[in-house]
N, C-alpha and C positions, 0 to 999 in steps of 0.2 A: 581357728579363730583369727580373723584379721586384726590389725592393730587398733582400728576404730572400735570394734566390738570389745577387744580386750580392755581398752581404756575406759569404755563405758562400764564394763563389769567391775573394774577396779574402783571406779568412782562411786558405785553403788554398794560396794562391799563394806561390811562393818569395819570400823577402825582397827579393832583388835585382830581381825583376820587380815587386814591389809598389812599390818606391821609384821605378821608372821609369813607373809607371802614370799619375800625375798629369801629368807633362810630355807624355806621349803624348796624353792627353785634351785638354790645352790646345793642343797643336799642331793637333789635329783641329778644335777650336773656332775657332782662328784661321783655318783654311781655310774653314770655314762662314761666318764673319763676312766674310771677303774675298769669297767667292762672292756673298753677299747684296749687299754693297756694289757689286760689279761689275754684278750684274743690275739694281739700282736705277739705276745710272748709265746703263746701256744703255737702260732703259725708264723714264725719269724720271716719266712720267705714268701709270704702272701700267696700261698698255693690253694687255700680253701676258699672257693668262691662265695660260700655262705658267710664266712667270717668277713671277707672283703665287703660284701653288701651290708652286713650288720654294722661294721665300723663306719661305713659311709653314711648309713641312716642315722647312727648315733651322732656323728659329726654334724650333720644337718640339724638335728634336734638340739644339740648344744648351742649352735649359733642362734637358733630361734629362741631358746630359753635365755640366752644372754640379752637379746633384744627385749624380751619380756621383763627382765630385771631393770633395764633402762627405763622402760615405760612405767613400771611400778614405782621407781624412784621419782619420776616426774609427777605421778599422781600423789605420792606421799608429800612432796613439796607443796603441791596445790592444796591438798586437803588438810594436812597436819601442820605444815610450816617448815621454815628454814632449819630450825634446830633438829627436827626429826630427819629431815632430808640430809643434813650434814652427817648425822650419826649413822644413818643407814648407808650413805655414800661412802663413809669411811670403812664400814664393814665390807662393802662391795669391793672397794679398792684392795683391801687386805686379802680377800678371797681371790681376786684376779691376780694379785702379785704372787700368792702362794701357788696358784695353778697356772701361772703365766706360760711356762714351757708347754704344758699339755694343751692349753687353750690355743696357743699359736700353732701347734702341730695340727690340731683339728681344723683351724681356719685355713692353714696351708693345704691340707688335704682337700678341702672344699674348693679352693681356688684351682688346684690341679684338675679336679674332677670337672669343674665348669669349663676349663680350657679344653680338656679332652672332648667333652660333649660338644662344644662349639666347633671344634675341628672336625668331628665326625659329621655334624650337621652340614658343614660346609663342603664335604667331599661329594663330588659327583663323578660317577663313572660312565 
């Protein structure tokens, strides 16, 4: 779902569902972070190609879900108001601070992957 479709869906969502959207996304992100951590612990030398691919896919999904949180916050501000936006924003900041190290690691992984992909696409033999 692209950002325009997501924003439209959030604007049409019942308010009680909209309020629970961010905690649900954060719960999902926590599971992805834990899964990546467990796979890295199980394969510390990154020798299992399936784990490498799964970690990469999870990292991509985490970044998309973080963007979804930001869009949801914006819609909460528009639909419910500043007070709700501040409260939810505070919760989002706490979540991101609590998981800052893990989130940074996933973002760094994505950046490295993109650079490697760009380098591969630029190679001509």
